[in-house]
LOBADREN-21976 format. One record per atom (N, C-alpha, C): residue number from 1; z, x, y. Coordinates in steps of 0.1 Angstrom, whole numbers, plus 5000, padded with zeros to 4 digits. Layout:
<pts>
<pt n="NUM" up="Z" east="X" north="Y"/>
...
</pts>
This chain:
<pts>
<pt n="1" up="1839" east="1622" north="1369"/>
<pt n="1" up="1845" east="1636" north="1365"/>
<pt n="1" up="1849" east="1630" north="1351"/>
<pt n="2" up="1853" east="1639" north="1343"/>
<pt n="2" up="1859" east="1640" north="1329"/>
<pt n="2" up="1872" east="1649" north="1329"/>
<pt n="3" up="1882" east="1648" north="1324"/>
<pt n="3" up="1894" east="1656" north="1321"/>
<pt n="3" up="1894" east="1656" north="1308"/>
<pt n="4" up="1897" east="1671" north="1300"/>
<pt n="4" up="1900" east="1671" north="1287"/>
<pt n="4" up="1912" east="1681" north="1286"/>
<pt n="5" up="1924" east="1676" north="1281"/>
<pt n="5" up="1935" east="1684" north="1284"/>
<pt n="5" up="1939" east="1688" north="1270"/>
<pt n="6" up="1939" east="1701" north="1267"/>
<pt n="6" up="1945" east="1707" north="1256"/>
<pt n="6" up="1960" east="1709" north="1254"/>
<pt n="7" up="1965" east="1703" north="1246"/>
<pt n="7" up="1981" east="1705" north="1245"/>
<pt n="7" up="1986" east="1718" north="1236"/>
<pt n="8" up="1997" east="1725" north="1243"/>
<pt n="8" up="2001" east="1738" north="1235"/>
<pt n="8" up="2010" east="1742" north="1242"/>
<pt n="9" up="2015" east="1753" north="1239"/>
<pt n="9" up="2029" east="1762" north="1244"/>
<pt n="9" up="2019" east="1776" north="1251"/>
<pt n="10" up="2025" east="1779" north="1265"/>
<pt n="10" up="2018" east="1789" north="1270"/>
<pt n="10" up="2025" east="1801" north="1265"/>
<pt n="11" up="2018" east="1814" north="1264"/>
<pt n="11" up="2022" east="1828" north="1262"/>
<pt n="11" up="2017" east="1829" north="1249"/>
<pt n="12" up="2016" east="1842" north="1247"/>
<pt n="12" up="2011" east="1851" north="1236"/>
<pt n="12" up="2018" east="1847" north="1223"/>
<pt n="13" up="2033" east="1845" north="1223"/>
<pt n="13" up="2041" east="1841" north="1212"/>
<pt n="13" up="2036" east="1832" north="1206"/>
<pt n="14" up="2030" east="1820" north="1213"/>
<pt n="14" up="2025" east="1808" north="1206"/>
<pt n="14" up="2011" east="1807" north="1204"/>
<pt n="15" up="2004" east="1818" north="1206"/>
<pt n="15" up="1990" east="1819" north="1204"/>
<pt n="15" up="1984" east="1812" north="1188"/>
<pt n="16" up="1977" east="1806" north="1188"/>
<pt n="16" up="1970" east="1802" north="1175"/>
<pt n="16" up="1978" east="1797" north="1165"/>
<pt n="17" up="1991" east="1789" north="1171"/>
<pt n="17" up="2002" east="1784" north="1162"/>
<pt n="17" up="1995" east="1769" north="1160"/>
<pt n="18" up="2001" east="1763" north="1148"/>
<pt n="18" up="1996" east="1750" north="1147"/>
<pt n="18" up="2001" east="1741" north="1159"/>
<pt n="19" up="2009" east="1743" north="1165"/>
<pt n="19" up="2012" east="1735" north="1180"/>
<pt n="19" up="2003" east="1736" north="1189"/>
<pt n="20" up="1995" east="1748" north="1189"/>
<pt n="20" up="1984" east="1750" north="1199"/>
<pt n="20" up="1970" east="1747" north="1195"/>
<pt n="21" up="1968" east="1738" north="1187"/>
<pt n="21" up="1955" east="1735" north="1181"/>
<pt n="21" up="1948" east="1729" north="1194"/>
<pt n="22" up="1953" east="1722" north="1203"/>
<pt n="22" up="1949" east="1715" north="1217"/>
<pt n="22" up="1941" east="1729" north="1225"/>
<pt n="23" up="1951" east="1738" north="1227"/>
<pt n="23" up="1948" east="1749" north="1235"/>
<pt n="23" up="1933" east="1755" north="1228"/>
<pt n="24" up="1936" east="1758" north="1216"/>
<pt n="24" up="1925" east="1764" north="1209"/>
<pt n="24" up="1912" east="1755" north="1210"/>
<pt n="25" up="1914" east="1743" north="1211"/>
<pt n="25" up="1901" east="1732" north="1209"/>
<pt n="25" up="1894" east="1732" north="1223"/>
<pt n="26" up="1903" east="1734" north="1234"/>
<pt n="26" up="1896" east="1736" north="1247"/>
<pt n="26" up="1891" east="1750" north="1251"/>
<pt n="27" up="1897" east="1759" north="1242"/>
<pt n="27" up="1892" east="1774" north="1246"/>
<pt n="27" up="1878" east="1774" north="1240"/>
<pt n="28" up="1877" east="1767" north="1228"/>
<pt n="28" up="1865" east="1764" north="1218"/>
<pt n="28" up="1853" east="1757" north="1227"/>
<pt n="29" up="1858" east="1747" north="1232"/>
<pt n="29" up="1849" east="1739" north="1243"/>
<pt n="29" up="1845" east="1749" north="1255"/>
<pt n="30" up="1853" east="1755" north="1261"/>
<pt n="30" up="1850" east="1766" north="1272"/>
<pt n="30" up="1841" east="1776" north="1264"/>
<pt n="31" up="1843" east="1781" north="1256"/>
<pt n="31" up="1833" east="1793" north="1248"/>
<pt n="31" up="1820" east="1788" north="1247"/>
<pt n="32" up="1820" east="1776" north="1241"/>
<pt n="32" up="1806" east="1770" north="1237"/>
<pt n="32" up="1798" east="1767" north="1252"/>
<pt n="33" up="1804" east="1763" north="1261"/>
<pt n="33" up="1796" east="1762" north="1275"/>
<pt n="33" up="1794" east="1772" north="1284"/>
<pt n="34" up="1805" east="1785" north="1280"/>
<pt n="34" up="1800" east="1796" north="1288"/>
<pt n="34" up="1810" east="1792" north="1300"/>
<pt n="35" up="1820" east="1785" north="1302"/>
<pt n="35" up="1830" east="1781" north="1311"/>
<pt n="35" up="1842" east="1791" north="1312"/>
<pt n="36" up="1846" east="1794" north="1325"/>
<pt n="36" up="1855" east="1805" north="1324"/>
<pt n="36" up="1869" east="1798" north="1326"/>
<pt n="37" up="1881" east="1804" north="1322"/>
<pt n="37" up="1893" east="1797" north="1327"/>
<pt n="37" up="1895" east="1806" north="1341"/>
<pt n="38" up="1893" east="1801" north="1353"/>
<pt n="38" up="1895" east="1806" north="1364"/>
<pt n="38" up="1900" east="1799" north="1374"/>
<pt n="39" up="1907" east="1787" north="1371"/>
<pt n="39" up="1912" east="1779" north="1382"/>
<pt n="39" up="1926" east="1775" north="1378"/>
<pt n="40" up="1933" east="1772" north="1386"/>
<pt n="40" up="1948" east="1768" north="1383"/>
<pt n="40" up="1952" east="1755" north="1393"/>
<pt n="41" up="1960" east="1745" north="1389"/>
<pt n="41" up="1964" east="1735" north="1395"/>
<pt n="41" up="1972" east="1728" north="1387"/>
<pt n="42" up="1982" east="1721" north="1393"/>
<pt n="42" up="1993" east="1711" north="1388"/>
<pt n="42" up="1999" east="1717" north="1374"/>
<pt n="43" up="2003" east="1730" north="1377"/>
<pt n="43" up="2008" east="1736" north="1365"/>
<pt n="43" up="1999" east="1738" north="1353"/>
<pt n="44" up="1985" east="1739" north="1354"/>
<pt n="44" up="1976" east="1742" north="1345"/>
<pt n="44" up="1965" east="1750" north="1348"/>
<pt n="45" up="1959" east="1760" north="1337"/>
<pt n="45" up="1951" east="1766" north="1339"/>
<pt n="45" up="1937" east="1760" north="1338"/>
<pt n="46" up="1926" east="1759" north="1342"/>
<pt n="46" up="1916" east="1752" north="1343"/>
<pt n="46" up="1901" east="1761" north="1339"/>
<pt n="47" up="1894" east="1752" north="1334"/>
<pt n="47" up="1879" east="1757" north="1335"/>
<pt n="47" up="1873" east="1743" north="1335"/>
<pt n="48" up="1857" east="1746" north="1342"/>
<pt n="48" up="1851" east="1735" north="1346"/>
<pt n="48" up="1835" east="1738" north="1345"/>
<pt n="49" up="1828" east="1726" north="1345"/>
<pt n="49" up="1814" east="1730" north="1346"/>
<pt n="49" up="1809" east="1714" north="1344"/>
<pt n="50" up="1795" east="1714" north="1342"/>
<pt n="50" up="1787" east="1700" north="1342"/>
<pt n="50" up="1783" east="1700" north="1329"/>
<pt n="51" up="1783" east="1688" north="1323"/>
<pt n="51" up="1777" east="1681" north="1311"/>
<pt n="51" up="1769" east="1669" north="1315"/>
<pt n="52" up="1755" east="1668" north="1312"/>
<pt n="52" up="1746" east="1658" north="1314"/>
<pt n="52" up="1750" east="1651" north="1328"/>
<pt n="53" up="1750" east="1660" north="1341"/>
<pt n="53" up="1749" east="1656" north="1352"/>
<pt n="53" up="1766" east="1652" north="1358"/>
<pt n="54" up="1774" east="1654" north="1349"/>
<pt n="54" up="1788" east="1648" north="1352"/>
<pt n="54" up="1799" east="1660" north="1351"/>
<pt n="55" up="1807" east="1661" north="1360"/>
<pt n="55" up="1816" east="1674" north="1360"/>
<pt n="55" up="1826" east="1673" north="1349"/>
<pt n="56" up="1830" east="1682" north="1344"/>
<pt n="56" up="1840" east="1683" north="1334"/>
<pt n="56" up="1851" east="1693" north="1336"/>
<pt n="57" up="1864" east="1689" north="1334"/>
<pt n="57" up="1874" east="1697" north="1337"/>
<pt n="57" up="1880" east="1701" north="1326"/>
<pt n="58" up="1883" east="1713" north="1321"/>
<pt n="58" up="1893" east="1714" north="1311"/>
<pt n="58" up="1908" east="1721" north="1314"/>
<pt n="59" up="1915" east="1715" north="1307"/>
<pt n="59" up="1929" east="1719" north="1311"/>
<pt n="59" up="1939" east="1723" north="1301"/>
<pt n="60" up="1945" east="1735" north="1304"/>
<pt n="60" up="1958" east="1737" north="1294"/>
<pt n="60" up="1970" east="1738" north="1301"/>
<pt n="61" up="1980" east="1727" north="1302"/>
<pt n="61" up="1992" east="1728" north="1309"/>
<pt n="61" up="2001" east="1738" north="1307"/>
<pt n="62" up="2006" east="1744" north="1316"/>
<pt n="62" up="2016" east="1756" north="1313"/>
<pt n="62" up="2028" east="1751" north="1313"/>
<pt n="63" up="2031" east="1737" north="1311"/>
<pt n="63" up="2046" east="1735" north="1311"/>
<pt n="63" up="2053" east="1731" north="1299"/>
<pt n="64" up="2047" east="1736" north="1288"/>
<pt n="64" up="2050" east="1737" north="1275"/>
<pt n="64" up="2049" east="1722" north="1268"/>
<pt n="65" up="2046" east="1721" north="1254"/>
<pt n="65" up="2041" east="1711" north="1249"/>
<pt n="65" up="2048" east="1698" north="1253"/>
<pt n="66" up="2062" east="1698" north="1250"/>
<pt n="66" up="2070" east="1686" north="1252"/>
<pt n="66" up="2072" east="1680" north="1268"/>
<pt n="67" up="2066" east="1689" north="1277"/>
<pt n="67" up="2064" east="1686" north="1292"/>
<pt n="67" up="2052" east="1685" north="1296"/>
<pt n="68" up="2044" east="1683" north="1290"/>
<pt n="68" up="2029" east="1682" north="1292"/>
<pt n="68" up="2026" east="1670" north="1303"/>
<pt n="69" up="2032" east="1659" north="1304"/>
<pt n="69" up="2030" east="1648" north="1310"/>
<pt n="69" up="2027" east="1651" north="1324"/>
<pt n="70" up="2040" east="1658" north="1331"/>
<pt n="70" up="2040" east="1661" north="1346"/>
<pt n="70" up="2026" east="1668" north="1351"/>
<pt n="71" up="2021" east="1679" north="1342"/>
<pt n="71" up="2011" east="1685" north="1346"/>
<pt n="71" up="1995" east="1676" north="1346"/>
<pt n="72" up="1995" east="1669" north="1333"/>
<pt n="72" up="1982" east="1658" north="1331"/>
<pt n="72" up="1983" east="1648" north="1342"/>
<pt n="73" up="1995" east="1645" north="1342"/>
<pt n="73" up="1995" east="1630" north="1355"/>
<pt n="73" up="1988" east="1634" north="1368"/>
<pt n="74" up="1995" east="1645" north="1371"/>
<pt n="74" up="1992" east="1651" north="1387"/>
<pt n="74" up="1977" east="1656" north="1386"/>
<pt n="75" up="1972" east="1661" north="1375"/>
<pt n="75" up="1955" east="1664" north="1373"/>
<pt n="75" up="1950" east="1651" north="1376"/>
<pt n="76" up="1954" east="1636" north="1368"/>
<pt n="76" up="1947" east="1626" north="1370"/>
<pt n="76" up="1949" east="1620" north="1385"/>
<pt n="77" up="1959" east="1623" north="1390"/>
<pt n="77" up="1962" east="1615" north="1402"/>
<pt n="77" up="1953" east="1625" north="1413"/>
<pt n="78" up="1956" east="1638" north="1412"/>
<pt n="78" up="1947" east="1644" north="1420"/>
<pt n="78" up="1933" east="1644" north="1424"/>
<pt n="79" up="1927" east="1641" north="1410"/>
<pt n="79" up="1913" east="1642" north="1412"/>
<pt n="79" up="1905" east="1625" north="1407"/>
<pt n="80" up="1917" east="1617" north="1412"/>
<pt n="80" up="1917" east="1602" north="1411"/>
<pt n="80" up="1907" east="1598" north="1400"/>
<pt n="81" up="1911" east="1602" north="1388"/>
<pt n="81" up="1906" east="1598" north="1375"/>
<pt n="81" up="1911" east="1584" north="1370"/>
<pt n="82" up="1902" east="1576" north="1364"/>
<pt n="82" up="1909" east="1566" north="1357"/>
<pt n="82" up="1913" east="1571" north="1343"/>
<pt n="83" up="1922" east="1563" north="1336"/>
<pt n="83" up="1922" east="1567" north="1321"/>
<pt n="83" up="1914" east="1568" north="1310"/>
<pt n="84" up="1902" east="1559" north="1313"/>
<pt n="84" up="1889" east="1563" north="1306"/>
<pt n="84" up="1883" east="1575" north="1308"/>
<pt n="85" up="1887" east="1582" north="1319"/>
<pt n="85" up="1882" east="1597" north="1319"/>
<pt n="85" up="1891" east="1606" north="1314"/>
<pt n="86" up="1901" east="1604" north="1306"/>
<pt n="86" up="1910" east="1615" north="1302"/>
<pt n="86" up="1908" east="1615" north="1287"/>
<pt n="87" up="1908" east="1627" north="1279"/>
<pt n="87" up="1909" east="1629" north="1267"/>
<pt n="87" up="1920" east="1639" north="1264"/>
<pt n="88" up="1927" east="1637" north="1256"/>
<pt n="88" up="1942" east="1646" north="1252"/>
<pt n="88" up="1939" east="1651" north="1238"/>
<pt n="89" up="1939" east="1666" north="1235"/>
<pt n="89" up="1938" east="1669" north="1223"/>
<pt n="89" up="1950" east="1677" north="1220"/>
<pt n="90" up="1955" east="1674" north="1208"/>
<pt n="90" up="1970" east="1678" north="1202"/>
<pt n="90" up="1969" east="1680" north="1188"/>
<pt n="91" up="1980" east="1684" north="1184"/>
<pt n="91" up="1984" east="1684" north="1169"/>
<pt n="91" up="1990" east="1673" north="1164"/>
<pt n="92" up="1992" east="1669" north="1152"/>
<pt n="92" up="1997" east="1658" north="1144"/>
<pt n="92" up="2002" east="1662" north="1132"/>
<pt n="93" up="2015" east="1661" north="1130"/>
<pt n="93" up="2023" east="1665" north="1117"/>
<pt n="93" up="2018" east="1653" north="1106"/>
<pt n="94" up="2016" east="1642" north="1109"/>
<pt n="94" up="2015" east="1631" north="1102"/>
<pt n="94" up="2001" east="1630" north="1098"/>
<pt n="95" up="1991" east="1636" north="1101"/>
<pt n="95" up="1976" east="1638" north="1099"/>
<pt n="95" up="1976" east="1648" north="1089"/>
<pt n="96" up="1968" east="1645" north="1076"/>
<pt n="96" up="1965" east="1654" north="1067"/>
<pt n="96" up="1961" east="1670" north="1074"/>
<pt n="97" up="1963" east="1681" north="1068"/>
<pt n="97" up="1961" east="1693" north="1075"/>
<pt n="97" up="1946" east="1693" north="1072"/>
<pt n="98" up="1941" east="1697" north="1084"/>
<pt n="98" up="1927" east="1701" north="1086"/>
<pt n="98" up="1920" east="1685" north="1090"/>
<pt n="99" up="1925" east="1675" north="1089"/>
<pt n="99" up="1917" east="1664" north="1094"/>
<pt n="99" up="1916" east="1662" north="1109"/>
<pt n="100" up="1908" east="1655" north="1113"/>
<pt n="100" up="1906" east="1654" north="1128"/>
<pt n="100" up="1903" east="1637" north="1130"/>
<pt n="101" up="1911" east="1632" north="1141"/>
<pt n="101" up="1909" east="1616" north="1144"/>
<pt n="101" up="1910" east="1615" north="1160"/>
<pt n="102" up="1900" east="1608" north="1163"/>
<pt n="102" up="1899" east="1603" north="1176"/>
<pt n="102" up="1903" east="1588" north="1180"/>
<pt n="103" up="1910" east="1585" north="1189"/>
<pt n="103" up="1914" east="1572" north="1193"/>
<pt n="103" up="1912" east="1569" north="1206"/>
<pt n="104" up="1910" east="1556" north="1210"/>
<pt n="104" up="1905" east="1555" north="1224"/>
<pt n="104" up="1919" east="1552" north="1233"/>
<pt n="105" up="1929" east="1547" north="1225"/>
<pt n="105" up="1944" east="1547" north="1230"/>
<pt n="105" up="1953" east="1545" north="1220"/>
<pt n="106" up="1964" east="1541" north="1221"/>
<pt n="106" up="1974" east="1539" north="1211"/>
<pt n="106" up="1989" east="1548" north="1216"/>
<pt n="107" up="1997" east="1546" north="1205"/>
<pt n="107" up="2010" east="1550" north="1205"/>
<pt n="107" up="2012" east="1566" north="1205"/>
<pt n="108" up="2022" east="1573" north="1207"/>
<pt n="108" up="2021" east="1587" north="1206"/>
<pt n="108" up="2024" east="1590" north="1192"/>
<pt n="109" up="2029" east="1583" north="1182"/>
<pt n="109" up="2028" east="1585" north="1170"/>
<pt n="109" up="2041" east="1598" north="1167"/>
<pt n="110" up="2048" east="1598" north="1176"/>
<pt n="110" up="2059" east="1610" north="1176"/>
<pt n="110" up="2055" east="1622" north="1180"/>
<pt n="111" up="2046" east="1624" north="1186"/>
<pt n="111" up="2041" east="1636" north="1191"/>
<pt n="111" up="2045" east="1638" north="1205"/>
<pt n="112" up="2054" east="1646" north="1207"/>
<pt n="112" up="2061" east="1647" north="1218"/>
<pt n="112" up="2053" east="1650" north="1232"/>
<pt n="113" up="2044" east="1658" north="1233"/>
<pt n="113" up="2034" east="1660" north="1242"/>
<pt n="113" up="2028" east="1646" north="1249"/>
<pt n="114" up="2022" east="1639" north="1238"/>
<pt n="114" up="2017" east="1626" north="1243"/>
<pt n="114" up="2027" east="1617" north="1245"/>
<pt n="115" up="2037" east="1615" north="1243"/>
<pt n="115" up="2048" east="1607" north="1247"/>
<pt n="115" up="2055" east="1611" north="1262"/>
<pt n="116" up="2053" east="1623" north="1266"/>
<pt n="116" up="2054" east="1627" north="1279"/>
<pt n="116" up="2041" east="1623" north="1287"/>
<pt n="117" up="2031" east="1624" north="1282"/>
<pt n="117" up="2020" east="1620" north="1292"/>
<pt n="117" up="2021" east="1606" north="1293"/>
<pt n="118" up="2024" east="1597" north="1283"/>
<pt n="118" up="2024" east="1585" north="1284"/>
<pt n="118" up="2037" east="1580" north="1295"/>
<pt n="119" up="2047" east="1587" north="1293"/>
<pt n="119" up="2057" east="1585" north="1302"/>
<pt n="119" up="2055" east="1587" north="1317"/>
<pt n="120" up="2049" east="1597" north="1320"/>
<pt n="120" up="2045" east="1598" north="1334"/>
<pt n="120" up="2031" east="1592" north="1337"/>
<pt n="121" up="2024" east="1588" north="1329"/>
<pt n="121" up="2012" east="1578" north="1335"/>
<pt n="121" up="2016" east="1564" north="1335"/>
<pt n="122" up="2024" east="1563" north="1328"/>
<pt n="122" up="2032" east="1547" north="1324"/>
<pt n="122" up="2021" east="1540" north="1317"/>
<pt n="123" up="2012" east="1546" north="1309"/>
<pt n="123" up="2002" east="1539" north="1301"/>
<pt n="123" up="1997" east="1548" north="1290"/>
<pt n="124" up="1994" east="1543" north="1280"/>
<pt n="124" up="1989" east="1548" north="1268"/>
<pt n="124" up="1974" east="1546" north="1265"/>
<pt n="125" up="1966" east="1541" north="1276"/>
<pt n="125" up="1951" east="1537" north="1275"/>
<pt n="125" up="1943" east="1549" north="1278"/>
<pt n="126" up="1945" east="1560" north="1270"/>
<pt n="126" up="1936" east="1571" north="1272"/>
<pt n="126" up="1935" east="1576" north="1257"/>
<pt n="127" up="1922" east="1582" north="1258"/>
<pt n="127" up="1916" east="1586" north="1245"/>
<pt n="127" up="1922" east="1601" north="1241"/>
<pt n="128" up="1923" east="1602" north="1227"/>
<pt n="128" up="1932" east="1613" north="1221"/>
<pt n="128" up="1925" east="1617" north="1208"/>
<pt n="129" up="1922" east="1630" north="1208"/>
<pt n="129" up="1921" east="1638" north="1195"/>
<pt n="129" up="1933" east="1644" north="1187"/>
<pt n="130" up="1935" east="1640" north="1178"/>
<pt n="130" up="1947" east="1647" north="1171"/>
<pt n="130" up="1941" east="1654" north="1157"/>
<pt n="131" up="1945" east="1666" north="1158"/>
<pt n="131" up="1943" east="1677" north="1148"/>
<pt n="131" up="1952" east="1676" north="1136"/>
<pt n="132" up="1952" east="1673" north="1123"/>
<pt n="132" up="1961" east="1675" north="1116"/>
<pt n="132" up="1967" east="1688" north="1111"/>
<pt n="133" up="1979" east="1690" north="1111"/>
<pt n="133" up="1986" east="1701" north="1109"/>
<pt n="133" up="1994" east="1701" north="1095"/>
<pt n="134" up="1997" east="1689" north="1092"/>
<pt n="134" up="2003" east="1685" north="1077"/>
<pt n="134" up="2015" east="1687" north="1082"/>
<pt n="135" up="2025" east="1684" north="1072"/>
<pt n="135" up="2041" east="1687" north="1074"/>
<pt n="135" up="2044" east="1699" north="1063"/>
<pt n="136" up="2056" east="1704" north="1067"/>
<pt n="136" up="2062" east="1716" north="1062"/>
<pt n="136" up="2065" east="1714" north="1049"/>
<pt n="137" up="2065" east="1720" north="1040"/>
<pt n="137" up="2067" east="1717" north="1023"/>
<pt n="137" up="2082" east="1716" north="1020"/>
<pt n="138" up="2089" east="1722" north="1032"/>
<pt n="138" up="2105" east="1723" north="1030"/>
<pt n="138" up="2110" east="1710" north="1038"/>
<pt n="139" up="2103" east="1700" north="1041"/>
<pt n="139" up="2108" east="1688" north="1048"/>
<pt n="139" up="2109" east="1687" north="1063"/>
<pt n="140" up="2113" east="1675" north="1068"/>
<pt n="140" up="2114" east="1675" north="1084"/>
<pt n="140" up="2123" east="1686" north="1088"/>
<pt n="141" up="2132" east="1691" north="1082"/>
<pt n="141" up="2144" east="1702" north="1089"/>
<pt n="141" up="2133" east="1713" north="1094"/>
<pt n="142" up="2121" east="1715" north="1088"/>
<pt n="142" up="2116" east="1728" north="1091"/>
<pt n="142" up="2104" east="1725" north="1099"/>
<pt n="143" up="2103" east="1714" north="1106"/>
<pt n="143" up="2091" east="1711" north="1114"/>
<pt n="143" up="2089" east="1719" north="1125"/>
<pt n="144" up="2098" east="1724" north="1134"/>
<pt n="144" up="2099" east="1733" north="1145"/>
<pt n="144" up="2091" east="1746" north="1142"/>
<pt n="145" up="2099" east="1752" north="1128"/>
<pt n="145" up="2093" east="1765" north="1125"/>
<pt n="145" up="2078" east="1764" north="1119"/>
<pt n="146" up="2075" east="1752" north="1114"/>
<pt n="146" up="2063" east="1749" north="1108"/>
<pt n="146" up="2054" east="1751" north="1120"/>
<pt n="147" up="2054" east="1742" north="1131"/>
<pt n="147" up="2047" east="1740" north="1141"/>
<pt n="147" up="2043" east="1752" north="1151"/>
<pt n="148" up="2055" east="1761" north="1154"/>
<pt n="148" up="2055" east="1772" north="1159"/>
<pt n="148" up="2051" east="1786" north="1151"/>
<pt n="149" up="2045" east="1784" north="1139"/>
<pt n="149" up="2039" east="1793" north="1131"/>
<pt n="149" up="2025" east="1794" north="1130"/>
<pt n="150" up="2017" east="1806" north="1128"/>
<pt n="150" up="2003" east="1804" north="1126"/>
<pt n="150" up="1999" east="1805" north="1113"/>
<pt n="151" up="1990" east="1795" north="1107"/>
<pt n="151" up="1986" east="1797" north="1094"/>
<pt n="151" up="1979" east="1809" north="1092"/>
<pt n="152" up="1980" east="1815" north="1077"/>
<pt n="152" up="1970" east="1824" north="1073"/>
<pt n="152" up="1962" east="1823" north="1064"/>
<pt n="153" up="1954" east="1832" north="1060"/>
<pt n="153" up="1944" east="1831" north="1049"/>
<pt n="153" up="1934" east="1819" north="1050"/>
<pt n="154" up="1935" east="1811" north="1039"/>
<pt n="154" up="1928" east="1801" north="1036"/>
<pt n="154" up="1930" east="1788" north="1046"/>
<pt n="155" up="1945" east="1788" north="1048"/>
<pt n="155" up="1949" east="1778" north="1058"/>
<pt n="155" up="1943" east="1781" north="1072"/>
<pt n="156" up="1941" east="1791" north="1077"/>
<pt n="156" up="1937" east="1796" north="1089"/>
<pt n="156" up="1923" east="1793" north="1090"/>
<pt n="157" up="1915" east="1794" north="1079"/>
<pt n="157" up="1902" east="1793" north="1080"/>
<pt n="157" up="1901" east="1776" north="1081"/>
<pt n="158" up="1906" east="1771" north="1074"/>
<pt n="158" up="1907" east="1755" north="1073"/>
<pt n="158" up="1912" east="1748" north="1087"/>
<pt n="159" up="1921" east="1753" north="1094"/>
<pt n="159" up="1926" east="1751" north="1108"/>
<pt n="159" up="1914" east="1752" north="1118"/>
<pt n="160" up="1908" east="1764" north="1117"/>
<pt n="160" up="1898" east="1768" north="1127"/>
<pt n="160" up="1886" east="1760" north="1123"/>
<pt n="161" up="1880" east="1756" north="1112"/>
<pt n="161" up="1873" east="1746" north="1110"/>
<pt n="161" up="1876" east="1730" north="1117"/>
<pt n="162" up="1889" east="1728" north="1116"/>
<pt n="162" up="1893" east="1714" north="1123"/>
<pt n="162" up="1891" east="1716" north="1136"/>
<pt n="163" up="1894" east="1728" north="1142"/>
<pt n="163" up="1893" east="1733" north="1157"/>
<pt n="163" up="1878" east="1728" north="1162"/>
<pt n="164" up="1869" east="1735" north="1156"/>
<pt n="164" up="1856" east="1735" north="1156"/>
<pt n="164" up="1851" east="1719" north="1156"/>
<pt n="165" up="1856" east="1713" north="1145"/>
<pt n="165" up="1852" east="1695" north="1143"/>
<pt n="165" up="1858" east="1690" north="1155"/>
<pt n="166" up="1870" east="1693" north="1161"/>
<pt n="166" up="1877" east="1684" north="1171"/>
<pt n="166" up="1870" east="1689" north="1184"/>
<pt n="167" up="1864" east="1703" north="1187"/>
<pt n="167" up="1855" east="1705" north="1198"/>
<pt n="167" up="1841" east="1695" north="1199"/>
<pt n="168" up="1836" east="1696" north="1187"/>
<pt n="168" up="1823" east="1685" north="1184"/>
<pt n="168" up="1827" east="1672" north="1188"/>
<pt n="169" up="1839" east="1667" north="1185"/>
<pt n="169" up="1841" east="1654" north="1186"/>
<pt n="169" up="1844" east="1651" north="1202"/>
<pt n="170" up="1850" east="1661" north="1208"/>
<pt n="170" up="1851" east="1663" north="1223"/>
<pt n="170" up="1839" east="1664" north="1230"/>
<pt n="171" up="1830" east="1669" north="1226"/>
<pt n="171" up="1817" east="1671" north="1233"/>
<pt n="171" up="1809" east="1658" north="1233"/>
<pt n="172" up="1811" east="1652" north="1220"/>
<pt n="172" up="1805" east="1638" north="1217"/>
<pt n="172" up="1813" east="1627" north="1227"/>
<pt n="173" up="1824" east="1628" north="1226"/>
<pt n="173" up="1832" east="1618" north="1238"/>
<pt n="173" up="1828" east="1619" north="1251"/>
<pt n="174" up="1825" east="1631" north="1255"/>
<pt n="174" up="1820" east="1637" north="1269"/>
<pt n="174" up="1806" east="1630" north="1271"/>
<pt n="175" up="1797" east="1634" north="1261"/>
<pt n="175" up="1784" east="1630" north="1261"/>
<pt n="175" up="1779" east="1616" north="1259"/>
<pt n="176" up="1785" east="1611" north="1249"/>
<pt n="176" up="1782" east="1595" north="1242"/>
<pt n="176" up="1790" east="1587" north="1244"/>
<pt n="177" up="1804" east="1590" north="1247"/>
<pt n="177" up="1815" east="1579" north="1247"/>
<pt n="177" up="1823" east="1580" north="1236"/>
<pt n="178" up="1834" east="1573" north="1238"/>
<pt n="178" up="1846" east="1571" north="1229"/>
<pt n="178" up="1841" east="1565" north="1214"/>
<pt n="179" up="1835" east="1555" north="1216"/>
<pt n="179" up="1830" east="1546" north="1204"/>
<pt n="179" up="1819" east="1555" north="1190"/>
<pt n="180" up="1811" east="1560" north="1200"/>
<pt n="180" up="1800" east="1570" north="1194"/>
<pt n="180" up="1809" east="1582" north="1185"/>
<pt n="181" up="1820" east="1589" north="1192"/>
<pt n="181" up="1828" east="1599" north="1188"/>
<pt n="181" up="1834" east="1594" north="1179"/>
<pt n="182" up="1842" east="1581" north="1178"/>
<pt n="182" up="1850" east="1577" north="1167"/>
<pt n="182" up="1842" east="1574" north="1157"/>
<pt n="183" up="1828" east="1567" north="1158"/>
<pt n="183" up="1820" east="1565" north="1146"/>
<pt n="183" up="1817" east="1578" north="1138"/>
<pt n="184" up="1813" east="1589" north="1147"/>
<pt n="184" up="1807" east="1599" north="1141"/>
<pt n="184" up="1818" east="1609" north="1135"/>
<pt n="185" up="1832" east="1609" north="1140"/>
<pt n="185" up="1840" east="1620" north="1138"/>
<pt n="185" up="1853" east="1617" north="1127"/>
<pt n="186" up="1854" east="1602" north="1129"/>
<pt n="186" up="1868" east="1596" north="1123"/>
<pt n="186" up="1862" east="1595" north="1107"/>
<pt n="187" up="1867" east="1600" north="1099"/>
<pt n="187" up="1863" east="1599" north="1084"/>
<pt n="187" up="1869" east="1587" north="1077"/>
</pts>
């Protein structure tokens, strides 16, 4: 079994914001596979199905971004997964807007949702896909407003394209593994 956790904030107020690209990516995966968000466990909504003979669980933690670790760690433990079976998808302020990067493991890089997951798991040896949302033009003091705002116009189109690319990378990770996905999707 594989677990793909998209990070974001629950509720209509945060829908399609920069901070919710993880939610949007797992929504895209579920849409492509025809999987329904009809489950709930460990403070997350779940969709599931089978890819190449293996069960796949998609999760959207309902704990808000910065507290994602408790939900994700509970799911990993409940389903008795190894960290090699976990993929987390989130936003990244330091990655250029619209860029997608997959790593097999590593530090959180200042992403508070990843920091919390690492804290609860006690380990950073799990794959992650980061979607670049860029930095706000007004500097670091504007980070929160930037993350919690929804891009408009051409930026929305560019971010939607990045979300689709992140979904492609996640599918490749699920079917072919981390190394193949990194080779194919890390520009």
